N, C-alpha and C positions, 0 to 999 in steps of 0.2 A: 504494500500500500504506500502510495506516495503522499507525503505531507505537503499540502498546497498552502498551508498557512504560514504567513511571514509576519512575525510580530515586531519586526524592526521598525523603529520610529524614525522617519526621515523628515522631520519638520525643519524647513529652512527658514531662517529669520531674514530680516531686512539686510543683514550683512552677508547673506548667501553661504553661511556655514551651517553644517548640521549640528543641532543642539543635542546635548545629552539629556537624559530624563531628569537629572538633578537640576540642570540649568533651567529647564522648562518649569519645574515645580517651584524653584526659588523665584524665577521671574514672575510667575503667576501670583505667588504669595506677596511679592513686593508690589505688584500692580494693585492687588486688593487692599493692602495696607495703606498705600499712598492715596488711593481713591477715598478710603474711609477717613484718612487724616484731612484731606482737602474738604470733605463734606462736613465733618463734625468739629474740627478744631478751629480756633481763631488765630489768624496770622497777623492781625493788625495791619493788613495791606488791603486797601480798597479794591485794587485790581483783582486780587485773588478772591476776595469776598463777593464781588459783584459779577463774576463770570462763572458759568458752569464749565468745568474743565473735565474733559474725558481723557483718561489714561488708556491709550489704545494698546500699547505693548511695552513690555520691559524686557530688554535683551541683556542677559547676564553673561559676563566673560567666563571662559572655562575655569579660571581660578576663583571665581565668585568674588573678585575684589572690585570690579567695575560693573556698573549697570547703566545702560542707555534707556532713558524713560521717554517714550514718544507720547506727546500730548497734542490735543486739539481742543481749543475752546469751542463752545456751542456756536454753530454757524460760522466758524472760522474768523470771527471778529476779534480784533485786538490781540492777535496771536503773538506778536512780537513783544507787546507790553506784558502779556501774561507770562511769556517765556522769561523775560527779565525779572519779573517778580518772583517766579519760582526759583530762579537761580539765586536770588537774594535770600529766599526762605529755605534754601537747601539744608542748612545746618539744623534748623528746627524740624524739618521733615525727617531728616536722618535720625534725630533724637527720638521722635515719636515712633518711628519704625523700630528702633533698637529695643524699645520696651516690649514689643509684641512679636518679635521673631527670634528664633533660636539658631543663630549663626555665630561662629567664632568671631568673625569680623563683618561689620555692616559694609556693604558695597558702596563705593563712591558713586553718587548719582550724577548723571549728566542728562539734563533735560534738553529735548530736541522737539521741533515741530514735526508732526507726522505728515508727510507729503503724499501718503497713499491715496487719500480722498481726491486730491487734485489730479493725480496720475490716472485714477479710475475715471474721473470726469473727462479727461482728455481722450482716453481710449473710447469712451462712450460717444463723444463728439465725432471722432474719426469714423466709428462704425455707423453713426447716423448719416454722415456724408456719403459713405460707400453705398448705403441703401438707396439714396436718392439718385 
């Protein structure tokens, strides 16, 4: 009998490297904790407080020391102001995360704008032009 099941996970990230199961779990846990921190905590920054920020993905390096946090404000408005405010609040966010995650070292967070939505919109526009 031939085993046709392949349980290997081949999830590619925005960096086009295959992620390990641990990287995926830690990235998802960080995404969840950062989202909850932004939702429930006070950062004394009007830009963070007044914008709904979506954490789309967290890519963790293989050594779990660095994490790229991809964000997008609701509607894509004020994205560069939100990015600057999150970079300023990086230390507070890292402290809030450290209380709730069981890692030897909390990863260094690098906030970035998620370009996936704009890329998908461009592809959709190209496909609509081809149909016409």
